Every structure is written in C-alpha cells, then in structure tokens.
MARBA-693864 format. One line per field, with one value per residue (C-alpha): residue number from 1; residue in three letters; x, y, z. Coordinates in steps of 0.05 Angstrom, whole numbers, plus 5000, padded with zeros to 4 digits. Each point is the difference from the previous one (the first is absolute). Layout:
num: (NUM, ...)
residuo: (ALA, ...)
u: (X, ...)
v: (Y, ...)
w: (Z, ...)
// end
This chain:
num: (1, 2, 3, 4, 5, 6, 7, 8, 9, 10, 11, 12, 13, 14, 15, 16, 17, 18, 19, 20, 21, 22, 23, 24, 25, 26, 27, 28, 29, 30, 31, 32, 33, 34, 35, 36, 37, 38, 39, 40, 41, 42, 43, 44, 45, 46, 47, 48, 49, 50, 51, 52, 53, 54, 55, 56, 57, 58, 59, 60, 61, 62, 63, 64, 65, 66, 67, 68, 69, 70, 71, 72, 73, 74, 75, 76, 77, 78, 79, 80, 81, 82, 83, 84, 85, 86, 87, 88, 89, 90, 91, 92, 93, 94, 95, 96, 97, 98, 99, 100, 101, 102, 103, 104, 105, 106, 107, 108, 109, 110, 111, 112, 113, 114, 115, 116, 117, 118, 119, 120, 121, 122, 123, 124, 125, 126, 127, 128, 129, 130, 131, 132, 133, 134, 135, 136, 137, 138, 139, 140, 141, 142, 143, 144, 145, 146, 147, 148, 149, 150, 151, 152, 153, 154, 155, 156, 157, 158, 159, 160, 161, 162, 163, 164, 165, 166, 167, 168, 169, 170, 171, 172, 173, 174, 175, 176, 177, 178, 179, 180, 181, 182, 183, 184, 185, 186, 187, 188, 189, 190, 191, 192)
residuo: (ARG, LEU, ALA, ALA, VAL, ASP, ALA, ASP, ALA, ARG, GLN, GLN, LEU, LEU, ALA, MET, ALA, ARG, LEU, GLU, GLY, SER, GLY, GLN, ARG, GLU, ARG, ARG, THR, VAL, ALA, LEU, ASP, GLN, LEU, ALA, ARG, GLU, VAL, VAL, GLU, ALA, THR, LEU, PRO, LEU, ALA, ASP, GLN, ARG, GLY, ILE, ASP, LEU, GLY, LEU, ALA, TRP, SER, GLU, PRO, LEU, ALA, VAL, ASP, GLY, GLU, PRO, GLU, GLY, LEU, ARG, ALA, LEU, LEU, GLY, ASN, LEU, VAL, ASP, ASN, ALA, VAL, ARG, HIS, ALA, PRO, ARG, ASP, GLY, HIS, VAL, ASP, VAL, ALA, VAL, ARG, ARG, GLU, ALA, GLY, GLU, ALA, GLY, ALA, GLY, PRO, PHE, ALA, LEU, LEU, GLU, VAL, VAL, ASP, ASP, GLY, PRO, GLY, ILE, PRO, VAL, ALA, GLU, ARG, GLU, ARG, VAL, PHE, ASP, ARG, PHE, TYR, ARG, VAL, PRO, GLY, GLY, GLU, ALA, SER, GLY, SER, GLY, ILE, GLY, LEU, ALA, ILE, VAL, ARG, ALA, VAL, ALA, GLU, ARG, HIS, ALA, GLY, ARG, VAL, GLU, LEU, ALA, ASP, GLY, PRO, GLY, GLY, SER, GLY, LEU, ALA, VAL, ARG, VAL, TRP, LEU, PRO, LEU, PRO, VAL, THR, LEU, ALA, ASP, ARG, PRO, ARG, GLU, GLY, PRO)
u: (5158, 4944, 5046, 5066, 4973, 4977, 5064, 5036, 4955, 5018, 5072, 4986, 4965, 5048, 5064, 4958, 4986, 5072, 5021, 4947, 5015, 5046, 5072, 5073, 5007, 5057, 5041, 5068, 5032, 4947, 5038, 4952, 5028, 5003, 4924, 4985, 5021, 4967, 4931, 5007, 5014, 4954, 4946, 5025, 4948, 4944, 5027, 5011, 4935, 4963, 5053, 5039, 5066, 5033, 5067, 5050, 5018, 5046, 5034, 5053, 5028, 4976, 4978, 4950, 4992, 4937, 4948, 5015, 4925, 4970, 5039, 4997, 4915, 5006, 5037, 4968, 4932, 5015, 5038, 4937, 4938, 5044, 5005, 4922, 4974, 5049, 4970, 5019, 5057, 5020, 5068, 5017, 5061, 5038, 5057, 5047, 5044, 5024, 4973, 5041, 4953, 4974, 5035, 5009, 4975, 5036, 5018, 4945, 4978, 4950, 4954, 4967, 4948, 4971, 4950, 4952, 4936, 4934, 5039, 4962, 4961, 5037, 4930, 5008, 5078, 4993, 4929, 5048, 5036, 4934, 4997, 4952, 4992, 4997, 5000, 4918, 4994, 5073, 5003, 5058, 4990, 5033, 4971, 5014, 5058, 5055, 5014, 4980, 5065, 5039, 4991, 5000, 5076, 5028, 4985, 5017, 5068, 4996, 4984, 4953, 4949, 4982, 4959, 5000, 4989, 5043, 5049, 4956, 4937, 4979, 5009, 5020, 5070, 5000, 5070, 5014, 5055, 5041, 5059, 5063, 5054, 5044, 5067, 5061, 4999, 4918, 5015, 5025, 5063, 5025, 5054, 5063)
v: (4846, 4988, 5053, 4959, 4938, 5035, 5030, 4930, 4966, 5058, 4980, 4934, 5003, 5049, 4948, 4944, 5032, 5022, 4933, 4971, 5066, 4979, 5025, 5001, 5004, 5024, 4939, 5008, 4966, 5005, 4979, 4955, 5016, 5081, 4992, 4963, 5043, 5058, 4964, 4978, 5077, 5030, 4957, 5011, 5051, 4960, 4938, 5047, 5026, 4929, 4972, 4964, 4970, 5008, 4984, 4975, 4928, 4979, 5037, 4977, 5045, 4983, 5037, 4982, 5031, 5026, 5051, 5042, 5035, 4929, 4968, 5045, 5009, 4917, 5003, 5062, 4965, 4938, 5043, 5038, 4946, 4963, 5061, 5023, 4918, 4985, 4999, 5066, 4988, 4944, 4986, 5011, 4976, 5021, 4945, 5003, 4946, 4957, 4932, 4949, 4972, 4939, 4953, 5043, 5058, 5062, 5033, 5039, 5063, 4991, 5052, 4969, 5041, 4966, 5020, 4978, 5020, 4961, 4966, 4981, 4931, 4957, 5003, 5068, 5006, 4999, 5049, 5053, 5014, 5021, 5068, 5035, 4934, 5004, 4937, 4998, 5021, 5035, 5059, 5049, 5054, 5001, 5001, 4920, 5020, 4987, 4932, 5001, 5054, 4949, 4949, 5038, 5037, 4926, 4976, 5060, 4985, 4917, 4992, 4964, 5010, 4954, 5010, 4944, 5001, 5042, 4959, 4955, 5002, 5071, 5071, 4992, 4995, 5022, 4989, 5022, 4978, 5040, 4969, 5025, 5012, 4935, 5012, 4954, 4969, 4980, 4964, 4927, 4962, 4967, 4945, 4982)
w: (5242, 4940, 4967, 5010, 4979, 4934, 4994, 5010, 4949, 4947, 5016, 4991, 4936, 4973, 5012, 4965, 4948, 4994, 5000, 4956, 4941, 4950, 4977, 5034, 5072, 5031, 5024, 5035, 5061, 5061, 5071, 5033, 5063, 5001, 4964, 5062, 5053, 4968, 4998, 5072, 5014, 4963, 5032, 5071, 5018, 4980, 5045, 5050, 5000, 4998, 5064, 4943, 5015, 4920, 4988, 4948, 5027, 4952, 4947, 4952, 4941, 4940, 4936, 4938, 4928, 5006, 5005, 5055, 5013, 4981, 5063, 5039, 4992, 5012, 5064, 5023, 4993, 5035, 5061, 4992, 5002, 5059, 5047, 4985, 5009, 5063, 5067, 5052, 5026, 4947, 4965, 4928, 4973, 4932, 4972, 4937, 4995, 4949, 4978, 4949, 4950, 4982, 4950, 4940, 5031, 5010, 5073, 5034, 5039, 5046, 5033, 5053, 5047, 5052, 5055, 5060, 4972, 4980, 4942, 4930, 5000, 4955, 4955, 4989, 4980, 4927, 5003, 5039, 4930, 4969, 4992, 5054, 5036, 5064, 5056, 5029, 5065, 5000, 5044, 4970, 4950, 4943, 4917, 4993, 4938, 5045, 4980, 4927, 4995, 5040, 4943, 4952, 5020, 5019, 4939, 4951, 5043, 4979, 5066, 5038, 5074, 5049, 5055, 5060, 5075, 5049, 5053, 5043, 4949, 5013, 4966, 4924, 4972, 4927, 4959, 4938, 4962, 4946, 4959, 5010, 4945, 5000, 5014, 4986, 5078, 4985, 4949, 5004, 4989, 4946, 4994, 5049)
// end
C-alpha cells in the first residue's frame, strides 16, 4: 500500500515538474468529451473496487486547443480525487458541456466532477490548491498535489477552477471552465 502511495506521489511530482518547466508544449485540438470518457473508463477499476458509481452524466462534443497531457492530468486528478473521497457505495458524476460566456466573454467548455463525499469546508477551498496541502482530518490518501496540478493546467489554458458544494449541500462539485474557440455563430449580430 505504501509503495502504491509513493508511486502516486512520484507521478504527481513529475506531472507538476513538467507543468512548471519552461519550453514549448505540444498543443493540438483536444476533444474534451472523448477525454472524459477515457478518464472515466481508466478510473472504473478503482471505482468498482471502492463500490463507487462512476459515470459520465452529461457529455457534449466539445474541443479546445490545448495540451493533451495537461488536460488529461487535470481531469484525471479530479476524477481520482472524487472516487477516493466518495463514501463506499457513493456516486461520482462527470459532465462536459458548453456554457455561454458572460458579457464580453466567449463560450466556455465546462468540465464538472461531482461527488457525494465529505466535501471541502469553505474556509479550506483556496488552501487546497497549495502544493502538499491536505484538509485536516481527511481520511483519503494522496500527495496533496493533485488540485495544484488542476489549477496550474486550467490557468495554462486561460481557464479557471471553482469548488462548490455538491447537490443538496453535500459532497463537492469541482468546475473547470476552459475557453472555446469563438465561431461566427457565437458572435453578436450587428445591424438589421
């Protein structure tokens, strides 16, 4: 068990080092709906082992110009955290959908991971993005670096991350907004 934790921590540290390193990263079109399916599928063995109902609750075909490795790390960390923190026989839902931007902002892809675990107290929600920070009294294992990776990847993609209560005020809903390319259909119409 300790060896598995150490291996996970090494993977997390390597991912963080790659994110912080300088240099060009491969950018290409990343289909977020396909990525979500792959991450959910890869995490199903852990979810099954823990008795967690893991699934893709909503998925729209959306793509962003991004770093495939980074986006996979972002979503992989969110889904893995949700499965590890959800109670036995709990639920984790993943969604990918389009959201219109506010005035002056373009459309966004919203990645959402919702669980029915213990959640994160409001007072701790900013601190959990610090490297190696873990919520006091938390029972799940982890390196305390996953959410730092999530925020770093989101910011590299001009996105943002929000932590909120899950449905009914329990659990956790993590939302990541990533800008979508603006198309002619997204632009406001001018004139008659």
